[in-house]
A tleap script that builds the chain and sets N, CA, C and O, in Angstrom:
source leaprc.protein.ff14SB
mol = sequence {
  NMET VAL ILE LYS LYS LEU THR ASN LYS ILE
  ILE ASP LYS MET ILE CYS GLU VAL LYS THR
  PRO GLU ASN MET LYS LYS LEU ARG GLU HIE
  ILE ALA ASP PRO LEU ILE ALA TYR THR TYR
  LYS GLN LEU TYR PRO TYR PHE ILE ILE THR
  SER VAL LEU PHE ILE LEU THR PHE ILE LEU
  ALA LEU LEU ILE PHE VAL LEU VAL LEU ARG
  GLN VAL ILE ILE LYS CMET
}
set mol.1.N position { 15.502 35.468 -40.728 }
set mol.1.CA position { 15.543 35.077 -42.113 }
set mol.1.C position { 16.876 34.447 -42.476 }
set mol.1.O position { 16.934 33.528 -43.294 }
set mol.2.N position { 17.935 34.935 -41.876 }
set mol.2.CA position { 19.268 34.416 -42.169 }
set mol.2.C position { 19.379 32.965 -41.718 }
set mol.2.O position { 19.965 32.133 -42.411 }
set mol.3.N position { 18.817 32.670 -40.566 }
set mol.3.CA position { 18.892 31.301 -40.040 }
set mol.3.C position { 18.121 30.352 -40.952 }
set mol.3.O position { 18.563 29.229 -41.193 }
set mol.4.N position { 16.987 30.789 -41.453 }
set mol.4.CA position { 16.183 29.956 -42.343 }
set mol.4.C position { 16.943 29.632 -43.633 }
set mol.4.O position { 16.933 28.491 -44.094 }
set mol.5.N position { 17.598 30.634 -44.208 }
set mol.5.CA position { 18.388 30.407 -45.427 }
set mol.5.C position { 19.551 29.463 -45.143 }
set mol.5.O position { 19.856 28.576 -45.941 }
set mol.6.N position { 20.187 29.664 -44.005 }
set mol.6.CA position { 21.321 28.820 -43.625 }
set mol.6.C position { 20.882 27.371 -43.439 }
set mol.6.O position { 21.539 26.454 -43.933 }
set mol.7.N position { 19.780 27.162 -42.733 }
set mol.7.CA position { 19.309 25.788 -42.524 }
set mol.7.C position { 18.883 25.149 -43.842 }
set mol.7.O position { 19.128 23.961 -44.052 }
set mol.8.N position { 18.254 25.909 -44.728 }
set mol.8.CA position { 17.871 25.359 -46.031 }
set mol.8.C position { 19.097 24.936 -46.835 }
set mol.8.O position { 19.087 23.886 -47.477 }
set mol.9.N position { 20.146 25.747 -46.801 }
set mol.9.CA position { 21.377 25.399 -47.519 }
set mol.9.C position { 22.009 24.143 -46.928 }
set mol.9.O position { 22.457 23.258 -47.657 }
set mol.10.N position { 22.039 24.078 -45.608 }
set mol.10.CA position { 22.634 22.902 -44.950 }
set mol.10.C position { 21.839 21.643 -45.292 }
set mol.10.O position { 22.420 20.602 -45.600 }
set mol.11.N position { 20.536 21.737 -45.238 }
set mol.11.CA position { 19.699 20.580 -45.549 }
set mol.11.C position { 19.876 20.169 -47.006 }
set mol.11.O position { 19.958 18.976 -47.300 }
set mol.12.N position { 19.937 21.127 -47.919 }
set mol.12.CA position { 20.144 20.803 -49.331 }
set mol.12.C position { 21.482 20.111 -49.557 }
set mol.12.O position { 21.567 19.150 -50.321 }
set mol.13.N position { 22.525 20.599 -48.893 }
set mol.13.CA position { 23.842 19.969 -49.036 }
set mol.13.C position { 23.836 18.556 -48.452 }
set mol.13.O position { 24.456 17.653 -49.014 }
set mol.14.N position { 23.138 18.360 -47.324 }
set mol.14.CA position { 23.057 17.023 -46.730 }
set mol.14.C position { 22.317 16.063 -47.652 }
set mol.14.O position { 22.714 14.908 -47.807 }
set mol.15.N position { 21.246 16.544 -48.259 }
set mol.15.CA position { 20.476 15.700 -49.177 }
set mol.15.C position { 21.332 15.308 -50.378 }
set mol.15.O position { 21.327 14.150 -50.795 }
set mol.16.N position { 22.057 16.257 -50.924 }
set mol.16.CA position { 22.945 15.956 -52.057 }
set mol.16.C position { 24.015 14.946 -51.664 }
set mol.16.O position { 24.357 14.059 -52.447 }
set mol.17.N position { 24.536 15.078 -50.465 }
set mol.17.CA position { 25.582 14.163 -50.001 }
set mol.17.C position { 25.017 12.759 -49.762 }
set mol.17.O position { 25.674 11.763 -50.067 }
set mol.18.N position { 23.829 12.687 -49.230 }
set mol.18.CA position { 23.223 11.385 -48.960 }
set mol.18.C position { 22.857 10.670 -50.255 }
set mol.18.O position { 22.865 9.440 -50.302 }
set mol.19.N position { 22.542 11.410 -51.290 }
set mol.19.CA position { 22.120 10.817 -52.553 }
set mol.19.C position { 23.272 10.251 -53.378 }
set mol.19.O position { 23.022 9.627 -54.409 }
set mol.20.N position { 24.501 10.442 -52.970 }
set mol.20.CA position { 25.607 9.862 -53.730 }
set mol.20.C position { 25.537 8.339 -53.631 }
set mol.20.O position { 25.137 7.803 -52.597 }
set mol.21.N position { 25.920 7.645 -54.691 }
set mol.21.CA position { 25.805 6.170 -54.690 }
set mol.21.C position { 26.551 5.499 -53.541 }
set mol.21.O position { 26.074 4.514 -52.978 }
set mol.22.N position { 27.713 6.028 -53.198 }
set mol.22.CA position { 28.501 5.428 -52.113 }
set mol.22.C position { 27.745 5.516 -50.781 }
set mol.22.O position { 27.670 4.541 -50.034 }
set mol.23.N position { 27.196 6.682 -50.502 }
set mol.23.CA position { 26.464 6.857 -49.248 }
set mol.23.C position { 25.135 6.106 -49.251 }
set mol.23.O position { 24.710 5.592 -48.217 }
set mol.24.N position { 24.481 6.041 -50.404 }
set mol.24.CA position { 23.247 5.265 -50.499 }
set mol.24.C position { 23.517 3.796 -50.196 }
set mol.24.O position { 22.726 3.136 -49.521 }
set mol.25.N position { 24.639 3.290 -50.698 }
set mol.25.CA position { 25.001 1.896 -50.443 }
set mol.25.C position { 25.245 1.676 -48.951 }
set mol.25.O position { 24.792 0.681 -48.386 }
set mol.26.N position { 25.949 2.588 -48.326 }
set mol.26.CA position { 26.211 2.472 -46.881 }
set mol.26.C position { 24.913 2.526 -46.078 }
set mol.26.O position { 24.719 1.737 -45.154 }
set mol.27.N position { 24.032 3.450 -46.427 }
set mol.27.CA position { 22.756 3.552 -45.722 }
set mol.27.C position { 21.931 2.281 -45.895 }
set mol.27.O position { 21.308 1.797 -44.950 }
set mol.28.N position { 21.934 1.750 -47.108 }
set mol.28.CA position { 21.173 0.532 -47.366 }
set mol.28.C position { 21.747 -0.647 -46.579 }
set mol.28.O position { 21.002 -1.403 -45.956 }
set mol.29.N position { 23.077 -0.799 -46.608 }
set mol.29.CA position { 23.709 -1.948 -45.964 }
set mol.29.C position { 23.668 -1.868 -44.435 }
set mol.29.O position { 23.508 -2.889 -43.766 }
set mol.30.N position { 23.810 -0.672 -43.887 }
set mol.30.CA position { 23.956 -0.545 -42.434 }
set mol.30.C position { 22.689 -0.104 -41.715 }
set mol.30.O position { 22.598 -0.241 -40.495 }
set mol.31.N position { 21.714 0.420 -42.443 }
set mol.31.CA position { 20.499 0.881 -41.771 }
set mol.31.C position { 19.268 0.164 -42.313 }
set mol.31.O position { 18.547 -0.475 -41.547 }
set mol.32.N position { 19.014 0.256 -43.603 }
set mol.32.CA position { 17.762 -0.249 -44.167 }
set mol.32.C position { 17.671 -1.778 -44.111 }
set mol.32.O position { 16.677 -2.317 -43.625 }
set mol.33.N position { 18.691 -2.475 -44.600 }
set mol.33.CA position { 18.638 -3.939 -44.635 }
set mol.33.C position { 18.527 -4.552 -43.237 }
set mol.33.O position { 17.681 -5.422 -43.032 }
set mol.34.N position { 19.351 -4.132 -42.265 }
set mol.34.CA position { 19.181 -4.699 -40.914 }
set mol.34.C position { 17.815 -4.382 -40.300 }
set mol.34.O position { 17.245 -5.211 -39.590 }
set mol.35.N position { 17.300 -3.201 -40.569 }
set mol.35.CA position { 15.991 -2.827 -40.033 }
set mol.35.C position { 14.891 -3.712 -40.623 }
set mol.35.O position { 14.001 -4.160 -39.901 }
set mol.36.N position { 14.952 -3.959 -41.919 }
set mol.36.CA position { 13.963 -4.815 -42.563 }
set mol.36.C position { 14.087 -6.252 -42.064 }
set mol.36.O position { 13.080 -6.908 -41.798 }
set mol.37.N position { 15.315 -6.740 -41.938 }
set mol.37.CA position { 15.529 -8.108 -41.454 }
set mol.37.C position { 15.013 -8.267 -40.025 }
set mol.37.O position { 14.361 -9.263 -39.708 }
set mol.38.N position { 15.296 -7.305 -39.175 }
set mol.38.CA position { 14.833 -7.364 -37.785 }
set mol.38.C position { 13.310 -7.324 -37.719 }
set mol.38.O position { 12.698 -8.082 -36.966 }
set mol.39.N position { 12.702 -6.448 -38.500 }
set mol.39.CA position { 11.241 -6.336 -38.499 }
set mol.39.C position { 10.609 -7.633 -38.995 }
set mol.39.O position { 9.625 -8.105 -38.425 }
set mol.40.N position { 11.172 -8.207 -40.055 }
set mol.40.CA position { 10.643 -9.462 -40.577 }
set mol.40.C position { 10.772 -10.571 -39.540 }
set mol.40.O position { 9.850 -11.366 -39.360 }
set mol.41.N position { 11.913 -10.625 -38.858 }
set mol.41.CA position { 12.118 -11.654 -37.852 }
set mol.41.C position { 11.114 -11.520 -36.707 }
set mol.41.O position { 10.643 -12.525 -36.176 }
set mol.42.N position { 10.789 -10.303 -36.331 }
set mol.42.CA position { 9.836 -10.072 -35.249 }
set mol.42.C position { 8.395 -10.370 -35.679 }
set mol.42.O position { 7.598 -10.835 -34.864 }
set mol.43.N position { 8.054 -10.113 -36.926 }
set mol.43.CA position { 6.680 -10.300 -37.390 }
set mol.43.C position { 6.410 -11.689 -37.962 }
set mol.43.O position { 5.251 -12.035 -38.192 }
set mol.44.N position { 7.441 -12.488 -38.198 }
set mol.44.CA position { 7.285 -13.798 -38.823 }
set mol.44.C position { 6.280 -14.691 -38.095 }
set mol.44.O position { 5.428 -15.283 -38.757 }
set mol.45.N position { 6.335 -14.816 -36.771 }
set mol.45.CA position { 5.341 -15.675 -36.095 }
set mol.45.C position { 3.902 -15.209 -36.328 }
set mol.45.O position { 2.997 -16.034 -36.451 }
set mol.46.N position { 3.691 -13.920 -36.388 }
set mol.46.CA position { 2.341 -13.410 -36.618 }
set mol.46.C position { 1.865 -13.728 -38.033 }
set mol.46.O position { 0.681 -13.988 -38.244 }
set mol.47.N position { 2.779 -13.707 -39.002 }
set mol.47.CA position { 2.421 -14.098 -40.361 }
set mol.47.C position { 1.985 -15.561 -40.394 }
set mol.47.O position { 1.003 -15.907 -41.051 }
set mol.48.N position { 2.716 -16.412 -39.686 }
set mol.48.CA position { 2.395 -17.839 -39.655 }
set mol.48.C position { 1.039 -18.055 -38.991 }
set mol.48.O position { 0.199 -18.785 -39.517 }
set mol.49.N position { 0.823 -17.428 -37.846 }
set mol.49.CA position { -0.443 -17.591 -37.129 }
set mol.49.C position { -1.610 -17.100 -37.978 }
set mol.49.O position { -2.650 -17.757 -38.042 }
set mol.50.N position { -1.449 -15.964 -38.623 }
set mol.50.CA position { -2.508 -15.428 -39.470 }
set mol.50.C position { -2.800 -16.367 -40.641 }
set mol.50.O position { -3.961 -16.585 -40.986 }
set mol.51.N position { -1.774 -16.913 -41.241 }
set mol.51.CA position { -1.965 -17.838 -42.362 }
set mol.51.C position { -2.696 -19.096 -41.911 }
set mol.51.O position { -3.615 -19.557 -42.587 }
set mol.52.N position { -2.298 -19.647 -40.785 }
set mol.52.CA position { -2.945 -20.855 -40.276 }
set mol.52.C position { -4.410 -20.578 -39.951 }
set mol.52.O position { -5.283 -21.377 -40.292 }
set mol.53.N position { -4.683 -19.460 -39.298 }
set mol.53.CA position { -6.072 -19.117 -38.981 }
set mol.53.C position { -6.903 -18.920 -40.252 }
set mol.53.O position { -8.058 -19.343 -40.308 }
set mol.54.N position { -6.334 -18.295 -41.248 }
set mol.54.CA position { -7.048 -18.106 -42.514 }
set mol.54.C position { -7.363 -19.448 -43.164 }
set mol.54.O position { -8.482 -19.662 -43.630 }
set mol.55.N position { -6.398 -20.346 -43.198 }
set mol.55.CA position { -6.606 -21.659 -43.806 }
set mol.55.C position { -7.662 -22.445 -43.035 }
set mol.55.O position { -8.535 -23.067 -43.638 }
set mol.56.N position { -7.586 -22.419 -41.697 }
set mol.56.CA position { -8.582 -23.124 -40.891 }
set mol.56.C position { -9.982 -22.548 -41.093 }
set mol.56.O position { -10.957 -23.295 -41.160 }
set mol.57.N position { -10.082 -21.236 -41.188 }
set mol.57.CA position { -11.381 -20.604 -41.430 }
set mol.57.C position { -11.926 -21.002 -42.794 }
set mol.57.O position { -13.121 -21.261 -42.934 }
set mol.58.N position { -11.073 -21.051 -43.783 }
set mol.58.CA position { -11.496 -21.460 -45.121 }
set mol.58.C position { -11.975 -22.912 -45.125 }
set mol.58.O position { -12.997 -23.225 -45.737 }
set mol.59.N position { -11.248 -23.791 -44.452 }
set mol.59.CA position { -11.647 -25.203 -44.372 }
set mol.59.C position { -12.976 -25.331 -43.638 }
set mol.59.O position { -13.838 -26.107 -44.052 }
set mol.60.N position { -13.151 -24.586 -42.564 }
set mol.60.CA position { -14.408 -24.614 -41.820 }
set mol.60.C position { -15.569 -24.125 -42.691 }
set mol.60.O position { -16.655 -24.704 -42.657 }
set mol.61.N position { -15.349 -23.078 -43.458 }
set mol.61.CA position { -16.395 -22.567 -44.349 }
set mol.61.C position { -16.758 -23.605 -45.404 }
set mol.61.O position { -17.935 -23.792 -45.712 }
set mol.62.N position { -15.760 -24.275 -45.955 }
set mol.62.CA position { -16.041 -25.329 -46.934 }
set mol.62.C position { -16.815 -26.478 -46.301 }
set mol.62.O position { -17.742 -27.010 -46.911 }
set mol.63.N position { -16.446 -26.861 -45.094 }
set mol.63.CA position { -17.135 -27.934 -44.390 }
set mol.63.C position { -18.595 -27.567 -44.128 }
set mol.63.O position { -19.485 -28.393 -44.330 }
set mol.64.N position { -18.843 -26.359 -43.689 }
set mol.64.CA position { -20.210 -25.900 -43.459 }
set mol.64.C position { -20.993 -25.898 -44.766 }
set mol.64.O position { -22.152 -26.312 -44.796 }
set mol.65.N position { -20.374 -25.438 -45.835 }
set mol.65.CA position { -21.031 -25.425 -47.141 }
set mol.65.C position { -21.414 -26.843 -47.571 }
set mol.65.O position { -22.522 -27.060 -48.063 }
set mol.66.N position { -20.526 -27.791 -47.392 }
set mol.66.CA position { -20.806 -29.181 -47.771 }
set mol.66.C position { -21.942 -29.740 -46.922 }
set mol.66.O position { -22.823 -30.420 -47.448 }
set mol.67.N position { -21.937 -29.470 -45.633 }
set mol.67.CA position { -23.001 -29.972 -44.762 }
set mol.67.C position { -24.354 -29.375 -45.137 }
set mol.67.O position { -25.352 -30.094 -45.177 }
set mol.68.N position { -24.401 -28.095 -45.408 }
set mol.68.CA position { -25.651 -27.459 -45.818 }
set mol.68.C position { -26.109 -28.012 -47.164 }
set mol.68.O position { -27.298 -28.264 -47.362 }
set mol.69.N position { -25.190 -28.196 -48.067 }
set mol.69.CA position { -25.518 -28.747 -49.383 }
set mol.69.C position { -26.076 -30.159 -49.252 }
set mol.69.O position { -27.023 -30.508 -49.957 }
set mol.70.N position { -25.518 -30.974 -48.376 }
set mol.70.CA position { -26.020 -32.333 -48.141 }
set mol.70.C position { -27.447 -32.296 -47.620 }
set mol.70.O position { -28.293 -33.070 -48.066 }
set mol.71.N position { -27.720 -31.398 -46.676 }
set mol.71.CA position { -29.062 -31.308 -46.119 }
set mol.71.C position { -30.067 -30.892 -47.188 }
set mol.71.O position { -31.187 -31.403 -47.221 }
set mol.72.N position { -29.675 -29.976 -48.053 }
set mol.72.CA position { -30.578 -29.548 -49.120 }
set mol.72.C position { -30.834 -30.685 -50.092 }
set mol.72.O position { -31.965 -30.860 -50.547 }
set mol.73.N position { -29.831 -31.447 -50.414 }
set mol.73.CA position { -29.984 -32.585 -51.347 }
set mol.73.C position { -30.838 -33.669 -50.718 }
set mol.73.O position { -31.667 -34.263 -51.408 }
set mol.74.N position { -30.667 -33.949 -49.427 }
set mol.74.CA position { -31.446 -34.981 -48.763 }
set mol.74.C position { -32.924 -34.604 -48.707 }
set mol.74.O position { -33.781 -35.474 -48.864 }
set mol.75.N position { -33.244 -33.325 -48.487 }
set mol.75.CA position { -34.632 -32.883 -48.403 }
set mol.75.C position { -35.341 -32.945 -49.752 }
set mol.75.O position { -36.571 -32.998 -49.795 }
set mol.76.N position { -34.605 -32.939 -50.832 }
set mol.76.CA position { -35.221 -32.989 -52.155 }
set mol.76.C position { -35.635 -34.394 -52.378 }
set mol.76.O position { -36.188 -34.714 -53.431 }
savepdb mol mol.pdb
quit
């Protein structure tokens, strides 16, 4: 039981220390921002490929719709 109380106190003190504005700024500048930038840099090509595939699929769907519409109009 003593160890549990001790660890809870230590964790609470660490949380209070991390929540100070100075430490939050350091964590943001040295950990969060570089991590987000690195992740974005790694995923950027996949975003581009997905966007291009989506646009091509949309254009293909529109083309098919126009062709079907033409056939229906011609049969009338």
